[in-house]
ZAMARGU-4260 file (C-alpha; in steps of 0.2 Angstrom, whole numbers, plus 5000, padded with zeros to 4 digits):
<rodrens>
0) 5000/5000/5000 | 5007/5017/4995 | 5009/5032/5007 | 4994/5041/4999 | 4983/5025/5001
5) 4988/5023/5019 | 4983/5041/5022 | 4966/5039/5014 | 4963/5023/5024 | 4967/5030/5041
10) 4953/5028/5052 | 4946/5042/5063 | 4950/5034/5079 | 4968/5031/5073 | 4969/5049/5068
15) 4963/5055/5085 | 4975/5043/5094 | 4990/5050/5085 | 4985/5068/5087 | 4981/5065/5106
20) 4998/5057/5108 | 5008/5071/5100 | 4998/5084/5108 | 5002/5076/5125 | 5020/5076/5120
25) 5019/5094/5115 | 5011/5100/5132 | 5025/5091/5141 | 5038/5101/5130 | 5028/5117/5134
30) 5028/5114/5153 | 5046/5111/5152 | 5051/5127/5143 | 5058/5137/5157 | 5058/5156/5156
35) 5042/5158/5145 | 5030/5169/5154 | 5013/5162/5160 | 5003/5173/5147 | 5013/5167/5133
40) 5010/5148/5138 | 4992/5151/5140 | 4991/5160/5122 | 5000/5144/5115 | 4988/5133/5124
45) 4973/5142/5117 | 4981/5141/5100 | 4983/5123/5100 | 4965/5120/5108 | 4958/5129/5093
50) 4970/5124/5078 | 4979/5108/5082 | 4968/5097/5072 | 4969/5108/5057 | 4987/5110/5058
55) 4990/5091/5059 | 4977/5087/5046 | 4986/5099/5034 | 5003/5091/5038 | 4996/5074/5035
60) 4989/5078/5019 | 5004/5088/5013 | 5017/5074/5017 | 5006/5059/5015 | 5015/5050/5029
65) 5008/5049/5047 | 5025/5047/5055 | 5033/5062/5045 | 5017/5072/5050 | 5020/5068/5068
70) 5038/5074/5067 | 5033/5090/5058 | 5019/5093/5071 | 5032/5092/5085 | 5044/5103/5075
75) 5030/5116/5073 | 5025/5115/5091 | 5043/5118/5096 | 5045/5133/5085 | 5029/5140/5093
80) 5035/5137/5111 | 5050/5147/5107 | 5040/5162/5102 | 5040/5161/5083 | 5022/5167/5082
85) 5024/5180/5096 | 5023/5195/5083 | 5009/5187/5072 | 4994/5199/5069 | 4978/5189/5072
90) 4967/5203/5065 | 4959/5203/5047 | 4964/5186/5043 | 4982/5189/5044 | 4985/5176/5057
95) 4979/5162/5045 | 4990/5169/5032 | 5005/5169/5044 | 5000/5151/5049 | 4999/5146/5031
100) 5016/5153/5027 | 5024/5145/5042 | 5017/5127/5038 | 5021/5128/5019 | 5039/5133/5023
105) 5040/5118/5035 | 5033/5106/5022 | 5045/5113/5008 | 5060/5111/5020 | 5054/5093/5024
110) 5052/5088/5005 | 5069/5095/5001 | 5077/5085/5015 | 5068/5069/5009 | 5073/5071/4991
115) 5092/5072/4996 | 5091/5056/5006 | 5098/5040/4998 | 5085/5026/4997 | 5071/5037/5003
120) 5053/5037/4996 | 5054/5048/4981 | 5042/5062/4979 | 5034/5064/4961 | 5043/5078/4951
125) 5027/5086/4947 | 5025/5090/4965 | 5039/5102/4964 | 5033/5112/4949 | 5024/5125/4960
130) 5025/5118/4978 | 5019/5134/4986 | 5003/5135/4975 | 5000/5116/4978 | 5003/5118/4997
135) 4993/5134/4998 | 4978/5125/4990 | 4980/5111/5002 | 4980/5122/5017 | 4964/5131/5011
140) 4955/5115/5009 | 4961/5109/5026 | 4956/5125/5035 | 4939/5125/5026 | 4936/5107/5031
145) 4941/5110/5049 | 4928/5124/5051 | 4914/5114/5043 | 4919/5099/5054 | 4918/5110/5070
150) 4901/5117/5064 | 4894/5100/5061 | 4900/5094/5079 | 4892/5109/5087 | 4876/5107/5078
155) 4875/5089/5084 | 4879/5094/5102 | 4865/5107/5102 | 4853/5093/5096 | 4859/5082/5110
160) 4856/5096/5123 | 4840/5103/5117 | 4832/5087/5109 | 4831/5093/5092 | 4834/5084/5075
165) 4843/5098/5065 | 4859/5088/5063 | 4851/5072/5059 | 4840/5080/5045 | 4853/5091/5038
170) 4866/5077/5037 | 4853/5065/5029 | 4848/5078/5016 | 4867/5082/5012 | 4870/5063/5010
175) 4854/5061/4999 | 4851/5077/4990 | 4841/5069/4976 | 4826/5064/4988 | 4810/5073/4989
180) 4804/5078/5006 | 4791/5064/5006 | 4804/5051/5002 | 4817/5058/5014 | 4804/5058/5028
185) 4800/5040/5024 | 4818/5034/5024 | 4823/5044/5039 | 4808/5038/5049 | 4814/5020/5045
190) 4832/5024/5051 | 4826/5033/5066 | 4812/5022/5071 | 4808/5023/5090 | 4821/5037/5093
195) 4809/5052/5089 | 4792/5056/5082 | 4789/5052/5064 | 4793/5066/5051 | 4780/5071/5039
200) 4785/5079/5022 | 4780/5096/5028 | 4789/5094/5045 | 4805/5088/5035 | 4805/5104/5025
205) 4802/5115/5040 | 4816/5106/5050 | 4828/5106/5036 | 4826/5125/5033 | 4829/5128/5052
210) 4844/5117/5052 | 4851/5126/5037 | 4849/5143/5046 | 4856/5136/5062 | 4871/5128/5053
215) 4875/5145/5044 | 4874/5155/5060 | 4886/5143/5068 | 4898/5143/5053 | 4898/5162/5053
220) 4903/5161/5072 | 4916/5149/5069 | 4924/5159/5055 | 4923/5175/5065 | 4932/5167/5080
225) 4947/5163/5068 | 4947/5181/5063 | 4947/5189/5081 | 4930/5198/5080 | 4930/5205/5062
230) 4919/5217/5054 | 4906/5210/5043 | 4915/5215/5027 | 4931/5206/5033 | 4920/5191/5037
235) 4913/5191/5020 | 4930/5192/5012 | 4936/5177/5022 | 4920/5167/5018 | 4924/5170/4999
240) 4942/5166/5000 | 4938/5149/5009 | 4923/5146/4997 | 4911/5145/5012 | 4900/5160/5006
245) 4887/5148/4998 | 4883/5141/5015 | 4881/5158/5023 | 4874/5171/5011 | 4857/5172/5019
250) 4864/5172/5037 | 4876/5186/5032 | 4862/5196/5025 | 4853/5194/5041 | 4868/5200/5051
255) 4869/5215/5040 | 4850/5219/5043 | 4845/5217/5025
</rodrens>
């Protein structure tokens, strides 16, 4: 099995286990870093709580080797613990750009080292034609997918707390977009038999609309957090750049009071 196939076949629990282990190692490194002020350590901890999954997923996708991704994650964590991000500006999306640049440079350094090692796994020459553009596109995909993943998790959590069905209905519709409301209600009722009252076609449409609205609002909040309380025009620019604006157009208009 090739490295790329191995990456694609990595199970979620394997991914979580690897990430948990390297995060644990990183926290030990941070705790042992003498001389760093308490505020700096807390800032780093907050950063990793928010972005470690996106960073690791990006590295994993870029190098296509879990062991190498582990090592690069540790190197990245070490650089942060030494203050390499101390001067990063988190306003107006600049922090994401700074993070993107740092990770791309780290991956390019890794590829250059690998290409010079005798007997190492060779990287396809095509990958070096425009590595920055390729890696930038990979970063944008990873960042976008991480924001969407967080939003799905939050929607599911809200359903559990409040006894709603927004997550179930929206997820089902996303997986079966071709179904009519009647057919979707019938199939979902079979799947959810005994777990909740049966859906009607009208109820399905109403719940789906509410679920879309809730998802869009949550996604806007998630993107906003990554931009450090942006103005609406900055939020809109970020949504466009990440190709998330189709999910949020109506919600953004509501926030504008339109």
